C-alpha positions in Angstrom: 40.8 4.6 -50.3 43.0 1.6 -50.3 42.2 -1.4 -48.7 44.8 -0.8 -46.0 43.1 2.4 -45.1 40.0 0.7 -44.9 41.5 -2.1 -42.4 43.1 0.6 -40.3 39.9 2.6 -39.7 38.6 -0.7 -37.9 41.0 0.2 -35.2 39.8 2.3 -32.5 43.0 4.5 -32.3 42.9 5.1 -36.0 39.4 6.6 -35.6 40.2 8.8 -32.8 43.2 10.0 -35.2 40.9 10.7 -37.9 38.6 12.8 -35.6 41.6 14.9 -34.5 42.9 15.5 -38.4 39.0 16.8 -39.3 39.0 19.1 -36.0 42.5 20.5 -37.4 41.5 21.0 -40.7 38.1 22.6 -40.2 38.6 25.1 -37.1 36.6 25.1 -34.2 32.9 25.4 -35.7 31.4 22.6 -33.7 28.5 22.3 -36.1 30.5 21.7 -39.2 32.7 19.6 -37.2 30.2 17.2 -36.1 28.6 16.9 -39.6 32.3 16.2 -41.1 32.9 13.6 -38.6 29.6 11.7 -38.9 29.9 12.0 -42.9 33.6 11.0 -43.0 33.4 8.3 -40.2 30.0 6.6 -41.5 31.5 6.6 -45.2 34.7 4.7 -44.0 33.8 3.0 -41.0 29.8 2.5 -40.4 30.4 0.4 -37.5 31.5 3.6 -35.4 28.2 5.5 -35.8 26.3 2.2 -34.9 28.3 1.9 -31.8 27.6 5.5 -30.9 23.8 5.3 -31.6 23.8 2.1 -29.5 25.5 4.0 -26.6 23.2 6.9 -26.9 20.4 4.7 -26.6 21.6 2.9 -23.4 22.2 6.2 -21.7 18.7 7.7 -22.8 17.2 4.3 -21.4 19.4 4.7 -18.1 18.0 8.4 -17.9 14.5 7.1 -18.1 14.7 4.6 -15.6 16.5 6.9 -13.1 13.4 9.2 -13.7 10.9 6.5 -13.1 12.9 5.5 -9.9 12.9 8.9 -8.7 9.3 9.3 -9.0 8.4 6.0 -7.3 10.7 7.0 -4.4 8.7 10.2 -4.3 5.5 8.4 -4.3 6.5 5.8 -1.7 7.8 9.0 0.5 4.5 10.7 0.4 2.7 7.7 1.5 5.0 7.1 4.5 4.3 10.8 5.4 0.5 10.1 5.5 1.3 7.2 7.6 3.2 9.0 10.5 2.8 7.4 13.6 0.0 8.9 15.9 0.4 7.0 19.0 -3.4 7.8 19.6 -6.2 5.8 21.5 -9.7 5.4 20.6 -12.2 4.1 22.9 -16.1 3.8 23.0 -19.2 1.8 23.1 -21.4 0.2 20.6 -24.7 -2.0 20.4 -26.3 -4.0 17.8 -27.9 -7.3 16.9 -27.3 -10.6 15.2 -28.4 -11.1 11.8 -31.0 -14.1 11.3 -31.2 -14.6 15.2 -33.4 -13.0 17.7 -31.1 -11.2 20.3 -28.8 -8.3 20.9 -25.4 -7.4 22.1 -23.6 -4.5 23.6 -19.6 -4.1 23.6 -17.0 -1.8 24.8 -13.9 -1.3 22.4 -10.4 0.1 22.7 -7.9 0.6 19.9 -4.2 1.9 19.6 -3.4 3.5 16.4 -0.1 2.7 15.6 -0.3 5.1 12.7 -2.9 6.5 10.2 -3.2 3.0 8.6 -2.6 0.3 11.2 -4.2 -0.2 14.8 -4.4 -2.9 17.1 -7.2 -3.4 19.6 -9.6 -5.4 21.8 -13.2 -5.6 22.8 -15.4 -7.0 25.5 -18.9 -7.7 24.8 -22.1 -9.4 26.0 -24.2 -11.3 24.0 -27.6 -12.7 24.4 -29.2 -14.7 21.6 -32.4 -17.0 21.5 -31.8 -20.6 20.3 -34.8 -22.5 18.8 -34.8 -26.3 19.0 -37.6 -29.0 18.5 -38.3 -29.0 22.2 -38.0 -25.4 23.4 -36.8 -21.8 22.9 -33.5 -21.1 25.1 -31.4 -18.3 25.6 -27.7 -18.3 25.4 -25.6 -15.6 27.1 -21.9 -15.1 26.2 -19.1 -12.9 27.0 -16.7 -12.6 24.0 -13.2 -11.3 24.5 -11.6 -10.2 21.3 -8.4 -9.2 20.0 -8.4 -7.2 16.5 -5.8 -6.2 13.9 -7.3 -3.4 11.7 -6.3 -1.5 8.5 -7.4 1.8 8.0 -8.0 3.9 4.9 -6.2 7.3 5.4 -9.3 9.6 4.7 -9.9 12.8 7.0 -13.5 12.5 7.7 -15.0 8.8 7.0 -12.3 6.3 7.7 -13.3 2.9 6.2 -11.3 -0.1 8.0 -11.1 -3.9 7.8 -9.6 -6.4 10.0 -9.2 -9.8 11.4 -8.9 -11.2 14.9 -9.6 -13.9 17.5 -12.0 -14.4 20.2 -12.6 -16.2 23.3 -16.4 -16.7 23.9 -17.4 -17.4 27.4 -20.7 -19.3 27.3 -22.7 -19.3 30.4 -23.9 -23.1 29.7 -21.3 -24.3 27.2 -18.2 -23.2 28.8 -15.3 -21.5 26.7 -15.0 -21.5 22.8 -12.4 -20.0 20.7 -13.1 -18.4 17.0 -11.6 -16.6 14.3 -13.2 -13.1 13.5 -13.3 -10.9 10.5 -14.7 -7.5 10.4 -15.4 -4.3 8.3 -16.5 -1.0 9.4 -16.0 2.8 9.4 -15.5 5.8 11.6 -17.1 9.3 11.0 -15.3 11.9 12.7 -17.6 14.7 14.2 -15.7 17.9 13.0 -12.7 19.0 15.2 -13.9 17.3 18.0 -12.4 14.1 19.5 -15.6 12.3 19.1 -16.5 10.0 16.2 -19.3 7.6 15.2 -18.8 3.9 14.4 -20.6 1.2 12.4 -19.4 -2.2 12.1 -20.1 -5.5 10.8 -18.4 -8.6 12.3 -18.4 -12.4 11.4 -17.6 -15.1 14.1 -16.6 -18.1 12.1 -16.9 -21.0 14.3 -20.4 -19.8 15.8 -21.8 -18.9 12.3 -22.8 -15.4 13.9 -23.0 -12.2 11.8 -23.4 -8.9 14.0 -24.1 -5.5 12.9 -23.7 -2.7 15.5 -23.5 1.1 15.8 -21.8 3.2 18.7 -19.8 6.3 19.6 -16.3 6.6 20.6 -13.4 9.2 21.5 -9.9 9.4 20.5 -7.3 11.1 22.6 
């Protein structure tokens, strides 16, 4: 092989002609053709084989990424399917006590379930707490009105949730006061009926009050 042939093999069109000549000389047996092409071209022009290997690597990588993208889309679609809008309403009552304080509270609540994951709601409560001071023991009654945003775990029977909100607290002796609210709880469905049991912990930050309550609700 002359130096001129070696230089010609560096040209893409010459490599194509070489492949064509090999196919003409060795018939149509694909296995033999592939072997002879690889052997001949690699002997005279290793760069062609290196380029082919790099191209094959890129194609395989794209195939893997496409499969990963496809699987990711399936997972996202399945999650979206579990969160199909319910447009249902839950309402009920609950009662409980304040941790570290003597007193009680009762509350009516309502929730609009935008889907299986998210709900917005409101509560209206009556709270009666005892306040100790150096001079006397006095009772403070208040009516908190709370707006809430909750995120639910999409579990069929026991559904934990957590949320944030804001409350306007109407005190009988101290006027009106606003406070942010955080809460966590769970709903327990009672079989096929629309009834469910509820337990909830709530924190009123400005008043530094912790409430624990239980109740019953109905979803329709």
